[in-house]
N, C-alpha and C positions, 0 to 999 in steps of 0.2 A: 504495500501499498505505499501511499505515498506520502510521506512525512511530512512535506512542506504544505500539502494541500490537507493535510490531515486525515487521512483515511491509512488507519493499519490495520492490521493483521494479526502477524506471527513471525517466526523467522529463524533461520536455519542460518539466515547470514544477509550483509547488505550489499544493495545494487546502488552503484552510484551512476548515473544517466539520466536524461531527460529531463533536467530541472530539478535534482534532487535526491535524497538518497532516501530506497523503497525499503522496509523493515518488513520480513515475515517469523512471526512470533508463530511457535507451536503452537495448535488448539489441542484442548482437552474434552468437548465435545464431538459427538460421534458423526452427528452433520458435517462439520467441518474437518474430518477426520477424511470423511469419503470425499470432500470436496478435493482434500489434499492427493488425494490416490488418485482421482483423475487429472490434474495437473500435471504430477508424475508421469504418466501417459502420455498426458498432448505435447510434454515438453520433449517425447522422442521423436516428433513427427513437424511437419510445417503446413499442417493447414490451417483456414483462418476460424479461428475462434469467435462466436460473440458472447462477450460476457453479461450477464443480465445480473442487476441487485437493486436496492432500494440506495437512496444518496447516502452516502458515508457508510457503505458497509464494504468497503475495500477491493473494488472492481482494478484498480493502477495496481494495487498490491498482487494482485491475484494473475495478472497481466505480467510485470515483470519479474515475479514467478517464474513463470512458465519461461519468462526467455532467459531467468539464471540458471535454471536446471538443463537448459539445451546447447547444443553444441555452436550456438551464437550466440553464448554468453561472454566471451573476448567482445563481442559485437555493439556498436550503439545501443540502446534503447530511448526511444524516442516518446515523447510522449505529445497529443494535438488534440485541442481540443474542436470538438464537429464545428461550433459556430465561429470558429477563426481560421478553419481550414479552409483555404480558395480550391478550384482547383489548378489554378497556378503553382501553389505549393506543394503537391501531389506531384503535379505532373513536372517539376524541376527534379523529382527523385525519381528520375530512369534508372533505380537500383541496378535493372540488370543490364547495363555496360557495365559503368568503371564506380557505380556508387558503394555507398558504406554496410548494403544488406542490415543485417543486425533486425530489429522488433520496431515495428511501428504500432504508438499501441493508442486507435481514436477514440477521444471518452464523448460520451452523450453522439454518437454517431447521427443519430434522429436528427440533427440539427446543422448539418450538413446540405448546402445550398446544391440544388438539382444539378449545376455544371459541374460541382466537388461530385456528386453521387455517381457523375458517368465516369469522371477522371478515375476514381476508385476503380469502378466497376475493372479498368482498361487496364490498371496497375495489379489488378488482381489476375485478371487473366495473362500479364506477363511474367506472375510469378508461377501460374499454374501449368505456361506454358514449358518453363525451364525444367519444372519437377516432372512431364510429362516427356522430356528429352531424355531421358537417362539417368545419368548416372548423378546419384546423390550427393557423393563427394566433390563435383565440378565448379569450379570457383564461382561460374556463373549464376551457380542456383545458390549460392552463401551471400552475392553479392544481390540479389534479389530478395525484399524486406519480408517479413514475415508479418502479416498483418493479424492484429487482433483489436476489436472493436467490443466499444464498453455502454451501455443503456442504464436507463433505467425506466425506461419505456417497454410497454409493449408494441413491439414494427409489426406485426400482421395488420392493426389498426390501420397504420398509417402508410401500409401498401395498400391496402381495399380502397382506403383513403385518397390514392394518388399523390400522395407527400412523399411516400421514400419507392422506390425502385426498385422491382420486382426480381430481376436479376441481382441487384447490389444484395438485398437481405438473403436472398440464397447461394451468394456468393461468400457473404461474412459468417452465416448459419451452418456451415458444414457442422461443425459443433457447437452446443450450446452448453454455455458452464452457467449455473444459477449458484448463485451464493446467499446463503440466509440471511434474514438480520439480525441484527443481534437480541432482540429480546425472544429469538429463537435457537439461540446458545448461549444461553445464560453463563453454562460451565467456564467462558472462557473469560468474562468479564473480571472477575481478578486476578487471572495475569495480566489482561489488557490494562485495566486499572493501577496495579503494579509498576507496570513500565510505564505507562504516563506519569504517574507519580513523581518515580526516580529520573526520567528524562524532565519533567518540570523544575525537578530541585536541583538538576546540574545547570536549568536555563538560569535560575535565578539566583544561584551558589547559595541554595539555604539546607536545610536537613532534611531527608525521605519523611514524611510525616507518618505517625502510626493512627490510624483511624480507630475510631472507636466502635462498638459494635452497631449501635445505633445509625452510623454512616455504612457500613458496610452492608448492611440491611437494605437501607433506602436504596444503593446502588445495584443492588441484586433483584431489588421489586421494581423499578422505575422501570416502565416503558422503552425508552430509546427512540423516540421517534427517528430522530437524529443521527443513529448507531454509532458506530466508533468513533467518527468525526464527535460528534456531541459528546460523550466519552470522554474522549481527551479534552477538550473547552471545559467540561466539568474540572476533571482532574487539576488542571493546568490555576483554574482559580482558587482554588483548595492552597496552594502552592504558593499563590500570588497572594493574596489575603494573609497567609503565615497565621491564622486562628482559624483550625476546622469550625467551632462553633458557628463563627461570625460566617464565615461562608456559606457553610451548611443552610445558615437561617435564612440566607438569599435567593442562594441555590435552590432549595425547596421551595420555597414559590415561583422563579423563573420557570426552572424544570416542569413542574406541573402544568405553569401555565402554558408553555409548552406541547406539551405530554397532553394536554385537552384538545390544543387545535390541531396535534395529528396529519398535520403538513411535514414534517422533518427538517421544521425551519431550524437554522445551527443556533447556537450562541456565543455571542461573543463574550471573551473576557471586559469588557468594557463594561458590557450589560449585568453581566456576573458580579464585577465590583459595584455596580450600581444599587444593586439589588440585595449586594451584600452591606453597604453603606444606609441603604434604607432601615435597615433589618436593627442593624449597629444602633443607629441612632435612636430609633422608639425607643429600644431597652436602655440608653442613659435617660431619656426623658421620663421613662415609666421608674428610673431607679430615683431620679432627684424628685419626683411628685412623692415619692414614697414615703421619703425622708423627709421629706417636707409638710408630711400631709397633706398632701395635695393643696399646700398654699401656692395656687400658679405664679402668683406676683414675686415671690421669693426664691422660686423654684425659678424664673425667668433669669432672676440675678445672679443664681448659682449656674446656670447653664450660660451665661454671659450675651446673652440676646433679648431683645424687647419683648414687653410683654404682648404684644402685637403679635410677634411673630412666634412667640410659642402656642397660642389660641389658634394658628394661622396651623402649625404643625398638629397638635393634638387633634385638628378636624379631617388633615390627613390620613390620621391612626385610627380615625373612630371613638376619641375618647373626649371629645368636645362639650359630654355634656355633664364631665365630671371636674369635682373641685370648686374654689370655689374664691 
């Protein structure tokens, strides 16, 4: 999975290329172990692969893993976004001649323009011709890239609607690799969570936090609509704020709000910090009010804010009717 774009899964190694490191962590769940077995098989040939999964589930990581286990591992692994990949970009890589070969991963392939789709059909055809012309060890075949495409959509309706070329669909989906969402592989959450916490601790030069049993349970029970990417953001927020209770107070509110939306929305570190900050402010205000026996004027003085500002904040947290 692409660490720069925050899609992680598991590792037996780190692959550099295509704009960042891609890490593959060994899975615990039975579903992902089956996926890993299929990946090992796919790495031994050059057929195009279509990786289908929800956003943030590790499509780029799966593509990188196939490349890393293949005979192309020493060649480039290049990642392109479908919406940003023109026919000219694809045509510039007539890899069947003197190009670098390797593996090309096209993320969100459904977003390719009609012209880019047509060129991709041609490129896949060139690669297929090289394979059919004989020698598996021929340098010409090595120079033709292996294409792996990723999508979070079902492409058949796009084909029926005339938005996606039928010949391209059949060309890229000779093998369809489906990755389960994180909520269907919860056995992997502790491994992923701990890896992200350790990585964030290195990034922020802090100790790796030891999570409470309550927080660990929350991570296992939450649905993670944003999948692995969302899990990483939550772990980083805990480390960045340096206080588990403070971070989780805001994160629980934020994560559950996102979960209710059910649209795979990402959590930004900024949003997580804001949520945690609001929770911390609420706790401080209530502590001071308790200490002053809910004398709002004295509490405002202790908090070093105006009386009017305190009334506004009490209204925000639903306590405007309390105190005197």
